Gaussian input, Z-matrix of N, CA and C with variables (Angstrom, degrees):
# hf/3-21g

backbone

0 1
 N
 C     1     B1
 C     2     B2     1     A1
 N     3     B3     2     A2     1     D1
 C     4     B4     3     A3     2     D2
 C     5     B5     4     A4     3     D3
 N     6     B6     5     A5     4     D4
 C     7     B7     6     A6     5     D5
 C     8     B8     7     A7     6     D6
 N     9     B9     8     A8     7     D7
 C    10    B10     9     A9     8     D8
 C    11    B11    10    A10     9     D9
 N    12    B12    11    A11    10    D10
 C    13    B13    12    A12    11    D11
 C    14    B14    13    A13    12    D12
 N    15    B15    14    A14    13    D13
 C    16    B16    15    A15    14    D14
 C    17    B17    16    A16    15    D15
 N    18    B18    17    A17    16    D16
 C    19    B19    18    A18    17    D17
 C    20    B20    19    A19    18    D18
 N    21    B21    20    A20    19    D19
 C    22    B22    21    A21    20    D20
 C    23    B23    22    A22    21    D21
 N    24    B24    23    A23    22    D22
 C    25    B25    24    A24    23    D23
 C    26    B26    25    A25    24    D24
 N    27    B27    26    A26    25    D25
 C    28    B28    27    A27    26    D26
 C    29    B29    28    A28    27    D27
 N    30    B30    29    A29    28    D28
 C    31    B31    30    A30    29    D29
 C    32    B32    31    A31    30    D30
 N    33    B33    32    A32    31    D31
 C    34    B34    33    A33    32    D32
 C    35    B35    34    A34    33    D33
 N    36    B36    35    A35    34    D34
 C    37    B37    36    A36    35    D35
 C    38    B38    37    A37    36    D36
 N    39    B39    38    A38    37    D37
 C    40    B40    39    A39    38    D38
 C    41    B41    40    A40    39    D39
 N    42    B42    41    A41    40    D40
 C    43    B43    42    A42    41    D41
 C    44    B44    43    A43    42    D42
 N    45    B45    44    A44    43    D43
 C    46    B46    45    A45    44    D44
 C    47    B47    46    A46    45    D45
 N    48    B48    47    A47    46    D46
 C    49    B49    48    A48    47    D47
 C    50    B50    49    A49    48    D48
 N    51    B51    50    A50    49    D49
 C    52    B52    51    A51    50    D50
 C    53    B53    52    A52    51    D51
 N    54    B54    53    A53    52    D52
 C    55    B55    54    A54    53    D53
 C    56    B56    55    A55    54    D54
 N    57    B57    56    A56    55    D55
 C    58    B58    57    A57    56    D56
 C    59    B59    58    A58    57    D57
 N    60    B60    59    A59    58    D58
 C    61    B61    60    A60    59    D59
 C    62    B62    61    A61    60    D60
 N    63    B63    62    A62    61    D61
 C    64    B64    63    A63    62    D62
 C    65    B65    64    A64    63    D63
 N    66    B66    65    A65    64    D64
 C    67    B67    66    A66    65    D65
 C    68    B68    67    A67    66    D66
 N    69    B69    68    A68    67    D67
 C    70    B70    69    A69    68    D68
 C    71    B71    70    A70    69    D69
 N    72    B72    71    A71    70    D70
 C    73    B73    72    A72    71    D71
 C    74    B74    73    A73    72    D72
 N    75    B75    74    A74    73    D73
 C    76    B76    75    A75    74    D74
 C    77    B77    76    A76    75    D75
 N    78    B78    77    A77    76    D76
 C    79    B79    78    A78    77    D77
 C    80    B80    79    A79    78    D78
 N    81    B81    80    A80    79    D79
 C    82    B82    81    A81    80    D80
 C    83    B83    82    A82    81    D81
 N    84    B84    83    A83    82    D82
 C    85    B85    84    A84    83    D83
 C    86    B86    85    A85    84    D84
 N    87    B87    86    A86    85    D85
 C    88    B88    87    A87    86    D86
 C    89    B89    88    A88    87    D87
 N    90    B90    89    A89    88    D88
 C    91    B91    90    A90    89    D89
 C    92    B92    91    A91    90    D90
 N    93    B93    92    A92    91    D91
 C    94    B94    93    A93    92    D92
 C    95    B95    94    A94    93    D93
 N    96    B96    95    A95    94    D94
 C    97    B97    96    A96    95    D95
 C    98    B98    97    A97    96    D96
 N    99    B99    98    A98    97    D97
 C   100   B100    99    A99    98    D98
 C   101   B101   100   A100    99    D99
 N   102   B102   101   A101   100   D100
 C   103   B103   102   A102   101   D101
 C   104   B104   103   A103   102   D102
 N   105   B105   104   A104   103   D103
 C   106   B106   105   A105   104   D104
 C   107   B107   106   A106   105   D105
 N   108   B108   107   A107   106   D106
 C   109   B109   108   A108   107   D107
 C   110   B110   109   A109   108   D108
 N   111   B111   110   A110   109   D109
 C   112   B112   111   A111   110   D110
 C   113   B113   112   A112   111   D111
 N   114   B114   113   A113   112   D112
 C   115   B115   114   A114   113   D113
 C   116   B116   115   A115   114   D114
 N   117   B117   116   A116   115   D115
 C   118   B118   117   A117   116   D116
 C   119   B119   118   A118   117   D117
 N   120   B120   119   A119   118   D118
 C   121   B121   120   A120   119   D119
 C   122   B122   121   A121   120   D120
 N   123   B123   122   A122   121   D121
 C   124   B124   123   A123   122   D122
 C   125   B125   124   A124   123   D123
 N   126   B126   125   A125   124   D124
 C   127   B127   126   A126   125   D125
 C   128   B128   127   A127   126   D126
 N   129   B129   128   A128   127   D127
 C   130   B130   129   A129   128   D128
 C   131   B131   130   A130   129   D129
 N   132   B132   131   A131   130   D130
 C   133   B133   132   A132   131   D131
 C   134   B134   133   A133   132   D132
 N   135   B135   134   A134   133   D133
 C   136   B136   135   A135   134   D134
 C   137   B137   136   A136   135   D135
 N   138   B138   137   A137   136   D136
 C   139   B139   138   A138   137   D137
 C   140   B140   139   A139   138   D138
 N   141   B141   140   A140   139   D139
 C   142   B142   141   A141   140   D140
 C   143   B143   142   A142   141   D141
 N   144   B144   143   A143   142   D142
 C   145   B145   144   A144   143   D143
 C   146   B146   145   A145   144   D144
 N   147   B147   146   A146   145   D145
 C   148   B148   147   A147   146   D146
 C   149   B149   148   A148   147   D147
 N   150   B150   149   A149   148   D148
 C   151   B151   150   A150   149   D149
 C   152   B152   151   A151   150   D150
 N   153   B153   152   A152   151   D151
 C   154   B154   153   A153   152   D152
 C   155   B155   154   A154   153   D153
 N   156   B156   155   A155   154   D154
 C   157   B157   156   A156   155   D155
 C   158   B158   157   A157   156   D156
 N   159   B159   158   A158   157   D157
 C   160   B160   159   A159   158   D158
 C   161   B161   160   A160   159   D159
 N   162   B162   161   A161   160   D160
 C   163   B163   162   A162   161   D161
 C   164   B164   163   A163   162   D162
 N   165   B165   164   A164   163   D163
 C   166   B166   165   A165   164   D164
 C   167   B167   166   A166   165   D165
 N   168   B168   167   A167   166   D166
 C   169   B169   168   A168   167   D167
 C   170   B170   169   A169   168   D168
 N   171   B171   170   A170   169   D169
 C   172   B172   171   A171   170   D170
 C   173   B173   172   A172   171   D171
 N   174   B174   173   A173   172   D172
 C   175   B175   174   A174   173   D173
 C   176   B176   175   A175   174   D174
 N   177   B177   176   A176   175   D175
 C   178   B178   177   A177   176   D176
 C   179   B179   178   A178   177   D177
 N   180   B180   179   A179   178   D178
 C   181   B181   180   A180   179   D179
 C   182   B182   181   A181   180   D180
 N   183   B183   182   A182   181   D181
 C   184   B184   183   A183   182   D182
 C   185   B185   184   A184   183   D183
 N   186   B186   185   A185   184   D184
 C   187   B187   186   A186   185   D185
 C   188   B188   187   A187   186   D186
 N   189   B189   188   A188   187   D187
 C   190   B190   189   A189   188   D188
 C   191   B191   190   A190   189   D189
 N   192   B192   191   A191   190   D190
 C   193   B193   192   A192   191   D191
 C   194   B194   193   A193   192   D192
 N   195   B195   194   A194   193   D193
 C   196   B196   195   A195   194   D194
 C   197   B197   196   A196   195   D195
 N   198   B198   197   A197   196   D196
 C   199   B199   198   A198   197   D197
 C   200   B200   199   A199   198   D198
 N   201   B201   200   A200   199   D199
 C   202   B202   201   A201   200   D200
 C   203   B203   202   A202   201   D201
 N   204   B204   203   A203   202   D202
 C   205   B205   204   A204   203   D203
 C   206   B206   205   A205   204   D204
 N   207   B207   206   A206   205   D205
 C   208   B208   207   A207   206   D206
 C   209   B209   208   A208   207   D207
 N   210   B210   209   A209   208   D208
 C   211   B211   210   A210   209   D209
 C   212   B212   211   A211   210   D210
 N   213   B213   212   A212   211   D211
 C   214   B214   213   A213   212   D212
 C   215   B215   214   A214   213   D213
 N   216   B216   215   A215   214   D214
 C   217   B217   216   A216   215   D215
 C   218   B218   217   A217   216   D216
 N   219   B219   218   A218   217   D217
 C   220   B220   219   A219   218   D218
 C   221   B221   220   A220   219   D219
 N   222   B222   221   A221   220   D220
 C   223   B223   222   A222   221   D221
 C   224   B224   223   A223   222   D222
 N   225   B225   224   A224   223   D223
 C   226   B226   225   A225   224   D224
 C   227   B227   226   A226   225   D225
 N   228   B228   227   A227   226   D226
 C   229   B229   228   A228   227   D227
 C   230   B230   229   A229   228   D228
 N   231   B231   230   A230   229   D229
 C   232   B232   231   A231   230   D230
 C   233   B233   232   A232   231   D231
 N   234   B234   233   A233   232   D232
 C   235   B235   234   A234   233   D233
 C   236   B236   235   A235   234   D234
 N   237   B237   236   A236   235   D235
 C   238   B238   237   A237   236   D236
 C   239   B239   238   A238   237   D237
 N   240   B240   239   A239   238   D238
 C   241   B241   240   A240   239   D239
 C   242   B242   241   A241   240   D240
 N   243   B243   242   A242   241   D241
 C   244   B244   243   A243   242   D242
 C   245   B245   244   A244   243   D243
 N   246   B246   245   A245   244   D244
 C   247   B247   246   A246   245   D245
 C   248   B248   247   A247   246   D246
 N   249   B249   248   A248   247   D247
 C   250   B250   249   A249   248   D248
 C   251   B251   250   A250   249   D249
 N   252   B252   251   A251   250   D250
 C   253   B253   252   A252   251   D251
 C   254   B254   253   A253   252   D252
 N   255   B255   254   A254   253   D253
 C   256   B256   255   A255   254   D254
 C   257   B257   256   A256   255   D255
 N   258   B258   257   A257   256   D256
 C   259   B259   258   A258   257   D257
 C   260   B260   259   A259   258   D258
 N   261   B261   260   A260   259   D259
 C   262   B262   261   A261   260   D260
 C   263   B263   262   A262   261   D261
 N   264   B264   263   A263   262   D262
 C   265   B265   264   A264   263   D263
 C   266   B266   265   A265   264   D264
 N   267   B267   266   A266   265   D265
 C   268   B268   267   A267   266   D266
 C   269   B269   268   A268   267   D267
 N   270   B270   269   A269   268   D268
 C   271   B271   270   A270   269   D269
 C   272   B272   271   A271   270   D270

   B1=1.4433
   B2=1.5299
   B3=1.3186
   B4=1.4585
   B5=1.5183
   B6=1.3278
   B7=1.4607
   B8=1.5178
   B9=1.3116
   B10=1.4668
   B11=1.5257
   B12=1.3351
   B13=1.4672
   B14=1.5283
   B15=1.3199
   B16=1.4629
   B17=1.5243
   B18=1.3375
   B19=1.4659
   B20=1.5297
   B21=1.3262
   B22=1.4688
   B23=1.5268
   B24=1.3449
   B25=1.4679
   B26=1.5256
   B27=1.3340
   B28=1.4659
   B29=1.5202
   B30=1.3380
   B31=1.4650
   B32=1.5235
   B33=1.3262
   B34=1.4559
   B35=1.5166
   B36=1.3298
   B37=1.4591
   B38=1.5190
   B39=1.3385
   B40=1.4696
   B41=1.5217
   B42=1.3203
   B43=1.4622
   B44=1.5229
   B45=1.3144
   B46=1.4626
   B47=1.5293
   B48=1.3320
   B49=1.4561
   B50=1.5212
   B51=1.3353
   B52=1.4614
   B53=1.5288
   B54=1.3132
   B55=1.4705
   B56=1.5202
   B57=1.3444
   B58=1.4610
   B59=1.5300
   B60=1.3331
   B61=1.4699
   B62=1.5279
   B63=1.3154
   B64=1.4627
   B65=1.5234
   B66=1.3215
   B67=1.4684
   B68=1.5250
   B69=1.3346
   B70=1.4672
   B71=1.5220
   B72=1.3265
   B73=1.4625
   B74=1.5166
   B75=1.3158
   B76=1.4654
   B77=1.5303
   B78=1.3095
   B79=1.4693
   B80=1.5180
   B81=1.3329
   B82=1.4599
   B83=1.5230
   B84=1.3454
   B85=1.4605
   B86=1.5173
   B87=1.3089
   B88=1.4653
   B89=1.5328
   B90=1.3148
   B91=1.4562
   B92=1.5228
   B93=1.3174
   B94=1.4607
   B95=1.5207
   B96=1.3206
   B97=1.4657
   B98=1.5205
   B99=1.3263
   B100=1.4637
   B101=1.5252
   B102=1.3227
   B103=1.4570
   B104=1.5266
   B105=1.3229
   B106=1.4667
   B107=1.5322
   B108=1.3259
   B109=1.4559
   B110=1.5305
   B111=1.3055
   B112=1.4669
   B113=1.5241
   B114=1.3265
   B115=1.4708
   B116=1.5301
   B117=1.3199
   B118=1.4625
   B119=1.5199
   B120=1.3279
   B121=1.4540
   B122=1.5164
   B123=1.3194
   B124=1.4551
   B125=1.5207
   B126=1.3223
   B127=1.4753
   B128=1.5202
   B129=1.3411
   B130=1.4610
   B131=1.5235
   B132=1.3294
   B133=1.4689
   B134=1.5220
   B135=1.3157
   B136=1.4584
   B137=1.5216
   B138=1.3362
   B139=1.4623
   B140=1.5237
   B141=1.3235
   B142=1.4653
   B143=1.5239
   B144=1.3296
   B145=1.4649
   B146=1.5227
   B147=1.3311
   B148=1.4674
   B149=1.5205
   B150=1.3224
   B151=1.4653
   B152=1.5261
   B153=1.3317
   B154=1.4598
   B155=1.5344
   B156=1.3161
   B157=1.4696
   B158=1.5147
   B159=1.3352
   B160=1.4627
   B161=1.5253
   B162=1.3169
   B163=1.4655
   B164=1.5205
   B165=1.3277
   B166=1.4705
   B167=1.5270
   B168=1.3212
   B169=1.4678
   B170=1.5234
   B171=1.3129
   B172=1.4646
   B173=1.5264
   B174=1.3223
   B175=1.4668
   B176=1.5254
   B177=1.3248
   B178=1.4724
   B179=1.5156
   B180=1.3338
   B181=1.4676
   B182=1.5194
   B183=1.3365
   B184=1.4631
   B185=1.5205
   B186=1.3194
   B187=1.4676
   B188=1.5255
   B189=1.3314
   B190=1.4659
   B191=1.5239
   B192=1.3397
   B193=1.4653
   B194=1.5205
   B195=1.3307
   B196=1.4620
   B197=1.5064
   B198=1.3224
   B199=1.4519
   B200=1.5180
   B201=1.3001
   B202=1.4526
   B203=1.5132
   B204=1.3359
   B205=1.4714
   B206=1.5285
   B207=1.3188
   B208=1.4598
   B209=1.5262
   B210=1.3301
   B211=1.4687
   B212=1.5297
   B213=1.3205
   B214=1.4677
   B215=1.5241
   B216=1.3215
   B217=1.4697
   B218=1.5141
   B219=1.3363
   B220=1.4604
   B221=1.5209
   B222=1.3274
   B223=1.4647
   B224=1.5246
   B225=1.3267
   B226=1.4586
   B227=1.5267
   B228=1.3225
   B229=1.4570
   B230=1.5246
   B231=1.3160
   B232=1.4557
   B233=1.5210
   B234=1.3191
   B235=1.4553
   B236=1.5222
   B237=1.3192
   B238=1.4671
   B239=1.5216
   B240=1.3044
   B241=1.4665
   B242=1.5142
   B243=1.3343
   B244=1.4676
   B245=1.5225
   B246=1.3162
   B247=1.4699
   B248=1.5231
   B249=1.3251
   B250=1.4598
   B251=1.5324
   B252=1.3304
   B253=1.4688
   B254=1.5243
   B255=1.3086
   B256=1.4577
   B257=1.5375
   B258=1.3310
   B259=1.4680
   B260=1.5179
   B261=1.3339
   B262=1.4539
   B263=1.5277
   B264=1.3181
   B265=1.4647
   B266=1.5316
   B267=1.3204
   B268=1.4618
   B269=1.5202
   B270=1.3279
   B271=1.4769
   B272=1.5097
   A1=107.57
   A2=116.09
   A3=120.02
   A4=111.28
   A5=115.53
   A6=121.47
   A7=111.03
   A8=117.22
   A9=121.45
   A10=110.32
   A11=116.87
   A12=120.28
   A13=111.36
   A14=116.56
   A15=120.29
   A16=110.10
   A17=117.40
   A18=121.29
   A19=110.91
   A20=116.74
   A21=120.29
   A22=110.14
   A23=117.51
   A24=120.92
   A25=111.40
   A26=116.80
   A27=120.40
   A28=110.72
   A29=116.97
   A30=119.50
   A31=110.88
   A32=117.57
   A33=120.94
   A34=111.74
   A35=116.66
   A36=121.11
   A37=111.76
   A38=116.60
   A39=120.24
   A40=110.48
   A41=116.84
   A42=120.32
   A43=110.54
   A44=116.70
   A45=120.48
   A46=110.39
   A47=117.00
   A48=120.88
   A49=112.01
   A50=116.47
   A51=120.40
   A52=111.11
   A53=116.81
   A54=120.42
   A55=110.30
   A56=117.56
   A57=120.70
   A58=111.06
   A59=116.56
   A60=119.87
   A61=110.37
   A62=117.50
   A63=121.32
   A64=110.93
   A65=116.67
   A66=120.75
   A67=111.16
   A68=117.17
   A69=120.15
   A70=110.66
   A71=116.79
   A72=120.08
   A73=112.24
   A74=115.92
   A75=119.56
   A76=111.40
   A77=116.64
   A78=119.87
   A79=111.40
   A80=117.84
   A81=120.34
   A82=111.05
   A83=117.62
   A84=120.48
   A85=112.40
   A86=117.93
   A87=121.59
   A88=112.64
   A89=118.11
   A90=120.91
   A91=111.47
   A92=117.11
   A93=120.87
   A94=112.76
   A95=116.17
   A96=120.69
   A97=110.06
   A98=116.72
   A99=119.68
   A100=111.46
   A101=116.38
   A102=120.20
   A103=110.69
   A104=116.97
   A105=120.69
   A106=111.44
   A107=116.82
   A108=120.94
   A109=112.65
   A110=117.34
   A111=121.52
   A112=109.58
   A113=118.11
   A114=119.93
   A115=113.89
   A116=117.87
   A117=120.35
   A118=113.20
   A119=117.41
   A120=120.53
   A121=110.22
   A122=115.59
   A123=120.31
   A124=108.44
   A125=117.12
   A126=119.49
   A127=113.05
   A128=117.26
   A129=119.54
   A130=111.59
   A131=116.64
   A132=119.23
   A133=110.38
   A134=115.94
   A135=119.81
   A136=110.95
   A137=116.79
   A138=120.00
   A139=111.62
   A140=116.84
   A141=119.90
   A142=110.98
   A143=117.35
   A144=120.04
   A145=111.49
   A146=116.53
   A147=119.23
   A148=110.00
   A149=117.17
   A150=120.71
   A151=111.27
   A152=116.09
   A153=120.07
   A154=110.38
   A155=117.03
   A156=120.83
   A157=112.33
   A158=116.30
   A159=120.51
   A160=110.76
   A161=117.00
   A162=120.55
   A163=111.06
   A164=117.00
   A165=120.20
   A166=110.88
   A167=117.00
   A168=120.23
   A169=110.77
   A170=117.25
   A171=120.41
   A172=110.66
   A173=117.36
   A174=120.76
   A175=111.22
   A176=116.86
   A177=120.23
   A178=110.50
   A179=117.35
   A180=120.56
   A181=110.53
   A182=117.39
   A183=120.50
   A184=110.92
   A185=117.39
   A186=121.30
   A187=111.24
   A188=116.17
   A189=120.49
   A190=110.99
   A191=117.09
   A192=119.41
   A193=111.81
   A194=117.39
   A195=122.65
   A196=116.14
   A197=118.64
   A198=121.39
   A199=112.47
   A200=118.05
   A201=120.88
   A202=112.38
   A203=116.01
   A204=120.54
   A205=112.21
   A206=115.35
   A207=121.31
   A208=111.72
   A209=118.06
   A210=120.74
   A211=111.02
   A212=117.26
   A213=120.51
   A214=110.76
   A215=116.62
   A216=120.20
   A217=111.27
   A218=118.19
   A219=120.42
   A220=110.99
   A221=117.14
   A222=120.78
   A223=110.00
   A224=117.56
   A225=121.77
   A226=112.36
   A227=118.83
   A228=121.16
   A229=112.35
   A230=117.22
   A231=120.43
   A232=111.88
   A233=115.77
   A234=121.74
   A235=113.78
   A236=116.87
   A237=120.78
   A238=110.31
   A239=116.78
   A240=120.59
   A241=111.95
   A242=116.36
   A243=120.09
   A244=110.53
   A245=117.28
   A246=121.04
   A247=110.63
   A248=116.84
   A249=120.82
   A250=110.49
   A251=116.26
   A252=120.53
   A253=110.57
   A254=117.65
   A255=121.77
   A256=110.60
   A257=116.88
   A258=120.42
   A259=110.85
   A260=117.23
   A261=120.59
   A262=110.87
   A263=116.36
   A264=120.42
   A265=110.60
   A266=117.94
   A267=121.05
   A268=110.62
   A269=116.73
   A270=120.34
   A271=110.20
   D1=130.34
   D2=-178.08
   D3=-84.36
   D4=169.72
   D5=179.09
   D6=-63.43
   D7=-36.89
   D8=179.72
   D9=-65.03
   D10=-42.93
   D11=178.91
   D12=-63.69
   D13=-39.06
   D14=178.38
   D15=-64.72
   D16=-42.32
   D17=179.55
   D18=-63.92
   D19=-41.13
   D20=178.97
   D21=-65.20
   D22=-42.27
   D23=177.28
   D24=-62.12
   D25=-40.49
   D26=-179.81
   D27=-65.26
   D28=-41.47
   D29=178.72
   D30=-65.88
   D31=-39.96
   D32=177.82
   D33=-63.04
   D34=-40.56
   D35=178.03
   D36=-66.98
   D37=-38.78
   D38=178.39
   D39=-66.44
   D40=-40.61
   D41=178.56
   D42=-64.92
   D43=-43.84
   D44=178.50
   D45=-61.95
   D46=-42.23
   D47=177.49
   D48=-62.04
   D49=-41.27
   D50=178.46
   D51=-64.24
   D52=-38.25
   D53=177.84
   D54=-66.06
   D55=-40.78
   D56=177.34
   D57=-62.16
   D58=-42.62
   D59=-179.90
   D60=-65.23
   D61=-41.64
   D62=177.51
   D63=-62.52
   D64=-44.46
   D65=179.20
   D66=-63.91
   D67=-40.10
   D68=178.66
   D69=-64.06
   D70=-42.94
   D71=178.34
   D72=-62.03
   D73=-41.18
   D74=178.18
   D75=-65.61
   D76=-43.11
   D77=179.50
   D78=-62.69
   D79=-45.26
   D80=-179.38
   D81=-68.79
   D82=-26.99
   D83=179.40
   D84=-69.59
   D85=-24.39
   D86=-179.47
   D87=-83.57
   D88=2.33
   D89=-178.92
   D90=-58.41
   D91=-42.85
   D92=179.93
   D93=-61.57
   D94=-39.38
   D95=178.63
   D96=-65.28
   D97=-45.19
   D98=179.57
   D99=-64.71
   D100=-34.07
   D101=177.82
   D102=-65.39
   D103=-37.97
   D104=177.66
   D105=-69.56
   D106=-32.88
   D107=-178.88
   D108=-77.64
   D109=-14.46
   D110=-178.82
   D111=-124.11
   D112=66.80
   D113=-174.85
   D114=-69.44
   D115=-18.40
   D116=-178.31
   D117=-87.16
   D118=-5.80
   D119=178.88
   D120=-76.61
   D121=136.84
   D122=170.93
   D123=-81.09
   D124=169.12
   D125=-178.87
   D126=-57.92
   D127=-41.03
   D128=-178.10
   D129=-70.29
   D130=-36.12
   D131=176.51
   D132=-63.81
   D133=-45.21
   D134=-179.27
   D135=-62.52
   D136=-44.72
   D137=179.31
   D138=-64.31
   D139=-36.24
   D140=178.61
   D141=-64.75
   D142=-45.49
   D143=179.30
   D144=-67.09
   D145=-37.79
   D146=178.27
   D147=-65.49
   D148=-40.28
   D149=177.58
   D150=-64.97
   D151=-39.90
   D152=177.20
   D153=-61.35
   D154=-43.67
   D155=177.83
   D156=-63.03
   D157=-40.51
   D158=177.91
   D159=-64.78
   D160=-42.96
   D161=178.65
   D162=-62.51
   D163=-39.77
   D164=177.49
   D165=-64.10
   D166=-42.92
   D167=179.26
   D168=-62.76
   D169=-43.60
   D170=179.21
   D171=-64.53
   D172=-40.26
   D173=178.44
   D174=-63.87
   D175=-39.97
   D176=178.93
   D177=-65.63
   D178=-45.64
   D179=179.26
   D180=-62.60
   D181=-41.82
   D182=179.22
   D183=-64.26
   D184=-38.01
   D185=-179.74
   D186=-70.23
   D187=-42.00
   D188=-178.20
   D189=-68.34
   D190=-36.45
   D191=-178.27
   D192=-66.81
   D193=-25.85
   D194=171.06
   D195=58.28
   D196=48.50
   D197=179.33
   D198=-104.88
   D199=30.50
   D200=178.04
   D201=101.27
   D202=179.42
   D203=-178.75
   D204=-61.02
   D205=144.48
   D206=-176.72
   D207=-62.88
   D208=-40.31
   D209=-178.67
   D210=-60.45
   D211=-42.32
   D212=179.90
   D213=-65.47
   D214=-38.20
   D215=179.52
   D216=-69.58
   D217=-34.69
   D218=177.47
   D219=-67.03
   D220=-40.16
   D221=177.69
   D222=-65.32
   D223=-35.38
   D224=-179.24
   D225=-69.46
   D226=-15.03
   D227=179.44
   D228=-65.61
   D229=-30.47
   D230=-178.59
   D231=82.40
   D232=-169.74
   D233=-175.33
   D234=-65.43
   D235=-48.72
   D236=-179.47
   D237=-63.49
   D238=-42.23
   D239=178.05
   D240=-62.09
   D241=-37.53
   D242=178.13
   D243=-66.23
   D244=-39.91
   D245=178.46
   D246=-64.78
   D247=-44.83
   D248=179.54
   D249=-63.80
   D250=-42.79
   D251=178.98
   D252=-62.70
   D253=-43.64
   D254=178.11
   D255=-63.01
   D256=-43.58
   D257=179.48
   D258=-62.82
   D259=-40.29
   D260=178.12
   D261=-65.21
   D262=-40.73
   D263=179.80
   D264=-65.05
   D265=-40.03
   D266=179.43
   D267=-69.38
   D268=-37.58
   D269=179.93
   D270=-65.84

């Protein structure tokens, strides 16, 4: 792989990452609208559905990225990755 190919891959990855961050910001920004549309939901119900939606989005992104089975990728994260993943799940 040449230096030019590596640079092009890095730019593509940065662009994809920026699109993911933009999409995440937009999704989290609509939380208030969804809360208004579901006035009968209690706080725990709303958080459960929001967590379910987040888990679905993460599963779709993981599937589309196609880097192998999810369990193997989670093990490859190591100790720090496991802590971050656990903290995200608790949040």
